[in-house]
C-alpha positions in Angstrom: -0.1 0.1 0.3 2.7 2.2 1.2 5.6 1.4 -1.5 3.1 3.4 -4.5 2.8 6.6 -2.1 5.1 9.0 -2.9 7.5 10.0 0.1 6.6 13.5 0.1 2.7 12.8 0.7 3.6 10.3 3.7 5.7 12.5 5.4 2.7 15.5 4.7 0.1 13.0 6.2 2.2 12.3 9.0 2.8 16.2 10.0 -0.6 16.9 9.1 -1.7 14.3 12.1 1.5 15.2 14.3 -0.1 19.0 13.4 -3.5 17.9 13.9 -2.8 16.5 17.2 -0.9 19.3 18.7 -4.0 22.0 17.4 -6.1 20.0 19.7 -3.9 19.2 22.6 -3.3 23.2 22.3 -6.9 23.7 22.0 -7.9 21.8 24.6 -5.6 23.3 26.8 -6.7 27.2 25.9 -10.1 25.9 26.7 -9.4 24.9 30.1 -7.3 27.8 30.6 -10.5 29.8 29.4 -12.9 27.8 31.2 -11.0 28.1 34.4 -10.3 31.5 34.2 -14.4 32.3 33.9 -14.8 29.8 37.2 -11.8 32.5 39.0 -13.6 35.2 37.3 -17.1 34.0 39.0 -15.5 33.4 42.1 -13.8 36.5 42.5 -16.7 38.3 41.2 -18.9 36.4 44.0 -16.5 37.5 46.7 -15.7 41.2 45.6 -19.4 42.0 44.7 -21.5 39.9 46.9 -19.3 39.3 50.1 -17.1 42.4 50.6 -20.2 45.1 50.3 -22.3 43.5 53.1 -19.2 43.0 55.2 -18.5 46.5 54.9 -22.1 47.9 55.9 -21.9 45.6 59.1 -18.4 46.8 59.7 -19.8 50.7 59.0 -23.0 50.4 61.0 -20.7 49.0 64.3 -18.4 51.7 63.7 -21.5 54.0 63.6 -23.2 52.8 67.1 -19.4 52.9 68.9 -19.0 56.5 67.8 -22.6 57.2 69.2 -21.4 55.9 72.1 -19.0 57.5 72.4 -20.4 61.3 71.5 -22.9 60.8 74.4 -20.2 59.2 76.8 -18.1 62.8 76.4 -21.0 64.8 76.5 -21.7 63.5 79.6 -18.5 64.1 81.0 -18.2 67.8 79.2 -15.8 66.9 76.6 -18.3 68.9 74.1 -15.7 68.9 71.2 -14.6 65.4 71.5 -18.4 64.6 71.5 -19.5 66.8 68.2 -16.4 64.9 66.3 -17.6 61.8 67.2 -21.6 62.6 66.2 -20.1 64.0 63.3 -18.0 60.9 62.3 -21.0 58.6 63.6 -23.3 59.9 61.3 -20.5 59.6 58.4 -20.1 56.3 58.8 -23.8 55.7 58.9 -24.3 57.6 56.0 -21.7 55.3 54.0 -23.2 52.0 55.1 -26.2 52.9 53.6 -24.2 53.4 50.5 -22.6 50.3 50.7 -26.1 49.0 51.2 -27.5 50.2 48.2 -24.3 49.2 46.2 -24.8 45.4 47.5 -28.3 45.4 46.9 -27.9 46.7 42.9 -25.5 43.6 42.4 -27.6 40.8 43.7 -29.5 40.3 40.5 -29.6 36.1 40.2 -33.1 34.9 41.7 -31.3 32.8 43.9 -29.1 34.9 45.2 -31.7 37.7 45.8 -33.9 35.0 47.7 -30.9 34.6 50.0 -30.3 38.1 50.3 -33.7 39.5 51.1 -33.5 38.6 54.7 -30.4 40.2 55.0 -31.9 43.5 53.3 -34.8 43.4 56.3 -32.6 42.9 58.3 -30.8 46.0 57.7 -33.7 48.0 57.2 -35.2 47.4 60.9 -31.5 47.8 62.3 -31.3 51.4 60.1 -34.7 52.3 61.4 -33.7 51.8 65.0 -30.3 53.4 64.8 -32.0 56.4 63.4 -33.9 56.7 66.1 -31.1 56.3 68.2 -29.0 58.9 66.2 -32.2 61.2 66.7 -31.8 61.1 70.5 -27.9 61.8 70.5 -28.6 64.5 68.2 -31.3 65.8 71.0 -28.7 64.6 73.7 -31.4 62.6 75.5 -29.3 60.4 77.5 -32.5 58.6 78.7 -33.6 57.9 75.6 -30.5 56.8 73.9 -29.8 54.2 76.6 -33.4 53.1 76.6 -33.4 52.3 72.6 -29.8 50.6 73.2 -31.2 47.6 73.9 -33.6 47.1 70.6 -31.0 48.3 68.7 -28.7 45.9 69.9 -31.1 43.0 68.8 -31.3 44.2 65.7 -27.6 44.4 65.4 -27.4 40.7 66.3 -30.4 40.0 64.0 -28.6 41.4 61.2 -25.6 39.7 62.3 -27.1 36.4 61.6 -28.7 37.4 58.4 -25.4 38.4 57.0 -23.4 34.9 58.4 -26.4 33.1 56.2 -25.8 34.7 53.5 -21.6 34.3 53.7 -22.2 30.7 54.1 -24.2 30.7 51.1 -21.7 32.7 49.3 -19.0 30.3 50.1 -20.9 27.1 49.1 -21.5 28.7 45.6 -17.7 29.5 45.3 -16.8 26.0 46.1 -19.1 24.8 43.6 -17.3 26.9 41.3 -13.6 26.3 42.7 -14.6 22.3 42.2 -15.9 22.7 38.2 -12.6 24.3 37.6 -10.9 21.5 39.1 -12.9 18.5 37.3 -12.2 21.0 33.5 -8.6 21.2 34.4 -8.5 17.5 35.2 -10.2 16.5 32.0 -8.2 18.8 29.9 -5.4 17.2 31.5 -6.5 13.6 30.7 -7.1 15.0 26.9 -3.7 16.6 26.3 -1.9 12.8 27.6 -4.0 10.9 25.1 -3.3 13.3 22.6 0.5 13.1 23.8 0.5 8.9 23.8 -0.8 9.4 20.3 1.7 11.8 18.7 4.3 9.0 20.1 3.1 6.5 18.2 2.6 8.2 15.2 6.1 9.0 15.5 6.8 5.0 16.2 5.2 4.4 13.0 6.6 7.4 10.9 10.0 5.7 12.1 9.1 2.7 11.0 7.7 4.0 7.7 11.0 5.8 7.5 13.0 2.4 7.7 10.9 0.4 5.5 10.5 2.9 3.0 13.5 4.8 2.8 16.1 3.7 4.6 16.3 -0.2 3.0 15.9 1.1 -0.3 18.8 3.5 0.6 21.2 0.7 1.8 20.3 -1.3 -1.6 21.1 1.7 -3.7 24.4 2.0 -1.6 25.5 -1.2 -2.5 24.6 -0.6 -6.5 26.7 2.6 -6.3 29.5 0.6 -4.5 29.3 -2.1 -6.8 29.5 0.2 -9.8 32.4 1.9 -7.8 34.0 -1.6 -8.1 33.7 -1.6 -11.7 31.2 -4.1 -12.1 28.6 -2.6 -14.4 26.5 -6.0 -14.8 24.2 -6.0 -12.1 20.2 -5.9 -12.3 18.9 -3.2 -10.5 14.7 -3.4 -9.8 12.7 -0.9 -9.2 9.8 -1.8 -6.6 8.1 1.6 -6.0 6.8 4.6 -7.8 7.8 7.2 -5.4 11.1 9.2 -4.9 13.0 5.6 -4.3 11.8 4.4 -7.4 12.8 7.4 -9.3 15.9 7.0 -7.5 16.8 3.7 -8.3 15.6 4.5 -12.2 18.3 7.2 -11.8 20.9 4.6 -11.1 19.5 2.4 -13.7 19.7 4.7 -16.3 23.2 5.8 -15.4 24.6 2.5 -15.0 23.5 2.0 -18.8 25.1 5.2 -19.6 28.3 4.4 -18.0 28.6 1.0 -19.6 27.8 2.5 -23.0 30.6 5.5 -22.3 33.2 2.9 -21.3 32.7 0.7 -24.3 33.0 3.6 -26.4 36.2 4.7 -25.0 37.8 1.4 -24.8 36.8 1.6 -29.0 38.4 5.0 -29.0 41.3 4.2 -27.1 41.9 1.9 -30.1 41.6 4.0 -32.4 43.4 6.9 -30.4 46.6 4.8 -29.9 46.6 3.8 -33.8 46.6 7.6 -34.8 49.1 8.4 -32.2 51.5 6.2 -33.6 50.8 7.2 -37.5 51.1 10.8 -36.0 54.5 9.9 -34.6 56.2 8.4 -37.8 54.9 11.9 -39.8 56.5 13.7 -37.3 59.6 11.8 -37.8 59.5 13.0 -41.9 59.0 16.2 -40.8 61.5 17.0 -38.4 64.0 15.8 -41.1 62.6 18.2 -43.5 62.4 21.1 -41.0 66.4 20.8 -39.9 66.9 21.1 -43.9 64.8 24.4 -44.5 66.5 25.8 -41.1 69.9 25.6 -42.9 69.0 27.0 -45.6 67.6 29.8 -44.6 70.6 30.2 -42.6 72.8 30.3 -45.6 70.0 33.0 -46.9 70.2 34.9 -43.7 74.0 35.2 -44.1 74.2 36.4 -47.8 71.1 39.2 -46.9 73.3 40.1 -43.9 76.6 41.1 -46.5 74.9 42.9 -48.5 72.8 45.0 -45.8 76.5 46.1 -45.1 77.0 46.9 -48.8 74.0 48.9 -49.0 74.6 50.8 -45.6 78.0 51.9 -46.4 76.4 53.6 -49.3 73.9 55.0 -47.7 76.1 56.5 -45.1 78.7 58.0 -48.4 75.5 59.8 -49.5 74.8 60.9 -46.2 78.1 62.5 -46.0 77.8 63.9 -49.7 74.7 65.6 -48.6 76.0 66.9 -45.6 79.2 68.6 -48.0 76.4 70.1 -50.1 74.4 71.4 -47.2 77.7 73.2 -46.4 78.5 74.4 -49.5 74.9 75.5 -49.6 75.3 77.7 -46.4 78.6 79.4 -47.5 76.8 80.3 -50.9 74.0 81.4 -48.6 76.3 83.5 -46.5 78.3 85.1 -49.6 74.6 86.1 -50.9 74.2 87.9 -47.7 77.3 89.7 -47.5 77.1 90.9 -51.2 73.5 91.9 -50.2 74.8 94.2 -47.4 77.6 95.5 -50.2 74.4 96.9 -52.2 72.7 98.2 -49.2 76.0 100.2 -48.2 76.4 101.8 -51.7 72.9 102.8 -51.7 73.8 104.2 -48.3 77.1 106.0 -49.5 74.9 107.2 -52.8 72.1 108.7 -50.8 75.2 110.1 -48.5 76.4 111.8 -52.0 73.4 113.4 -53.2 72.8 114.7 -49.6 76.4 116.8 -50.1 75.7 117.5 -53.8 72.2 119.2 -52.3 74.4 120.9 -49.4 77.1 122.3 -51.5 74.4 123.7 -54.1 72.8 125.8 -50.6 76.5 127.1 -50.1 77.2 128.0 -53.5 74.1 129.8 -53.1 75.2 131.4 -49.9 78.1 132.2 -51.5 76.2 134.1 -54.8 74.0 136.1 -52.4 77.1 137.1 -50.0 78.6 138.3 -53.1 75.7 140.5 -54.3 75.3 141.7 -50.6 79.3 142.9 -50.6 78.9 144.1 -54.1 75.7 146.5 -52.3 77.7 147.3 -49.7 80.8 148.6 -51.5 78.3 150.4 -54.1 76.9 152.1 -50.8 80.1 152.8 -49.1 81.5 154.5 -52.7 78.3 156.8 -51.7 79.4 157.7 -48.7 82.6 158.9 -49.5 85.1 159.2 -46.8 82.9 157.8 -43.9 82.2 154.5 -46.0 86.1 153.8 -47.0 86.3 151.3 -43.8 83.2 149.9 -44.5 84.3 149.4 -48.3 87.2 147.5 -47.4 85.5 145.1 -45.3 82.7 144.8 -48.2 85.7 143.8 -50.6 86.9 141.2 -48.0 83.5 139.6 -47.8 83.2 139.8 -51.3 86.4 138.2 -51.8 85.8 135.6 -49.2 82.2 135.3 -50.9 84.1 134.4 -54.5 86.6 131.8 -52.6 83.5 130.4 -50.7 81.6 129.8 -54.2 84.5 128.2 -56.1 85.5 125.8 -53.6 81.6 124.6 -53.5 81.7 124.1 -57.3 84.8 122.0 -57.1 83.3 120.1 -54.2 80.4 119.8 -56.2 82.3 118.3 -59.2 84.2 116.0 -57.0 81.0 114.8 -55.3 79.3 114.3 -58.7 82.4 112.1 -60.1 82.2 109.8 -56.8 78.2 109.5 -56.9 78.8 108.4 -60.6 81.3 105.7 -59.4 79.5 105.0 -56.4 76.4 104.3 -58.9 78.7 102.2 -60.8 79.8 100.1 -58.0 76.2 99.5 -57.1 75.2 98.1 -60.2 78.2 95.9 -60.3 77.2 94.7 -56.4 74.0 94.0 -57.6 75.1 91.9 -60.6 77.6 90.1 -58.4 74.3 89.5 -55.7 72.7 88.0 -58.5 75.5 85.6 -59.5 75.3 84.6 -55.9 71.8 84.0 -55.6 72.2 81.9 -58.9 75.0 79.9 -57.1 72.9 79.1 -53.7 70.2 78.0 -55.8 71.9 75.6 -57.6 74.1 74.5 -54.6 70.2 73.9 -53.3 69.4 72.1 -55.9 72.2 69.7 -55.7 71.6 69.1 -51.8 68.1 68.3 -52.9 69.4 65.6 -55.0 71.9 64.4 -52.5 69.0 64.4 -49.6 67.2 62.3 -52.2 70.2 60.1 -53.0 70.7 59.4 -49.4 66.8 59.0 -48.4 66.5 56.4 -50.9 70.0 54.5 -49.8 68.5 54.8 -46.0 65.2 53.5 -47.3 66.8 50.6 -49.5 69.1 50.3 -46.4 66.0 49.8 -44.4 63.8 47.8 -47.0 66.8 45.3 -47.1 67.3 45.5 -42.9 63.5 44.2 -43.1 64.3 41.3 -45.4 67.3 40.2 -43.4 65.0 40.8 -40.1 62.4 38.6 -41.9 64.9 35.9 -43.0 66.2 35.7 -39.7 62.5 35.3 -38.0 61.9 32.7 -40.5 65.1 31.3 -39.5 63.9 31.4 -35.8 60.6 30.1 -36.5 61.8 27.5 -38.7 64.3 26.3 -35.8 61.1 26.8 -33.4 59.1 24.5 -35.7 62.0 22.1 -35.3 61.4 22.3 -31.9 57.9 22.1 -31.8 58.0 18.9 -34.4 60.4 17.3 -31.7 57.7 18.2 -29.1 54.9 16.7 -31.3 56.6 13.8 -32.0 57.3 13.2 -27.6 53.5 14.4 -27.1 52.6 11.7 -29.8 54.7 9.1 -28.1 53.1 10.3 -24.8 49.5 10.6 -26.4 50.5 6.6 -27.2 51.6 5.9 -24.0 48.5 7.6 -22.6 45.8 5.6 -24.7 47.5 2.7 -23.6 47.1 3.7 -19.8 43.7 4.7 -20.7 43.0 1.1 -21.9 44.6 -0.3 -19.4 42.2 1.4 -16.8 38.9 1.0 -18.7 39.6 -2.7 -18.4 38.3 -2.7 -15.0 35.1 -2.3 -15.7 32.9 -5.8 -16.5 30.1 -4.6 -19.4 27.8 -6.5 -20.7 28.9 -8.4 -24.4 25.1 -7.1 -25.3 25.9 -3.5 -25.3 25.6 -1.9 -28.8 28.4 0.7 -29.5 27.6 3.4 -32.3 30.7 5.4 -32.0 32.2 6.7 -35.6 35.6 4.8 -36.7 38.2 7.6 -36.9 39.6 8.1 -40.1 43.4 7.0 -40.3 45.4 8.7 -42.8 47.0 5.6 -44.9 50.7 5.8 -44.3 53.1 7.2 -47.5 54.5 5.2 -50.0 58.2 5.2 -50.7 57.8 7.1 -53.8 56.0 9.4 -52.5 59.1 9.6 -49.3 61.6 9.8 -52.2 60.2 13.1 -53.4 59.5 14.4 -50.2 63.5 14.5 -49.1 65.0 17.4 -49.5 67.1 18.9 -51.6 70.8 19.4 -51.2 71.4 23.3 -50.3 72.3 25.5 -52.8 76.1 26.6 -52.7 76.4 30.3 -50.8 77.1 33.4 -52.8 78.6 36.3 -51.6 78.2 40.1 -52.9 81.7 41.5 -54.2 81.9 45.0 -53.1 83.5 47.2 -56.5 86.3 49.7 -56.4 84.4 53.3 -55.5 
């Protein structure tokens, strides 16, 4: 029955039963607590609302009578103040007793309790009426009437005392009934809790038996199957006896064993193919290693030849660079010569301008000398007109005229010399300008030569760089070929290691016992056919070429 139930469902049922038992037990405990609280509340109510007020009425009335007696005694002995105080206290106590009696009467509502409280009320009313008459005698200070009323009041007091005692006895009996009912309810609740606990223990025992039979035993069986698989036995028959989670576990174990058996068989077949492929790879790597060594030797010779060619091209580039530097020096010298000629042309132009200014100044001096001569001539004429009085002035005018004539003559000579100099300066400036133009042409030619040499140097440098790159590429090819040779050796070693690993894996897989009925669907590996002798002969490396060196021609 339980073998087809899921473990989850069984555990849920057990948990539901256990939870229901706990819920019922807790509910019973809660109801018992609630009922006990209700009973105790009734007891408390009976005591606080039905007993205490009656007892307080009895006590207050007794205290009021004692206060009246004290008031009368104090008045008889002449202590008026104390008597008045006792009278006031007695009236206050009497008033309070009436209030408490009214409260007591209002709390007694139950018919049975009201019937029990009726004699108490009647006795109190009689007691209160007689006490009122005695209070009136006290107020009137009538000691004789007060004493006569004492016996009647005492009799009413005793009657009220008996009725209160009977009432309290009835209330005590009712309270005892409540307590007894609460104890009985508590006992029933405890009995129910014990029964539910016994049921819970029985459920736990049943759950333990169920788990041991439905879970632990199948798990032990599954553990033995796992141990058998770990030992390499893949031929055990795994039976599925249930449809629950344990059955699913055995189903998964059955599928795992079948899948593992297929995997082991496939691995065995693949290991055989891997071993054959590893042997073929090792044979091919031996041939590839021989070819790679021959290729490395050829590339090494090529690298040496490219190195010598690179040295020659580098020397040509260095010579072109030095020629370019010399051409740049000549260009700089020509530039400085052109600059000097330009400075000379500027200087000649400045001299020509200065000569022009001097000629102008000399013309001014010549004009001044001419005007001075005219002034001296006029002065001589005026002196001749003056007669003897102007003789001295005439002499001076003659001297001035002679001086002006000499100045004019000197100015004409200077002007002529300066004109000759200006002509020569102008001719020199033209020659210097021609020289400057020639220097500029020389500088332009030197610049063109420098540019050509620079292009030659750049081309030689680029050629040297190109050869260096080719040399570097050849060196890289040589290094790569050597590395390839090393990799071929490593590949051969790896192929041998792979073959050894395949053999070791075959030995490892051999520990598994597989049923011969298992069908393996593994695609066969495509193993290349070994090369024939003719192919091996054509694949042999050719002999290296004779080294060819570069000869440098004489410059």
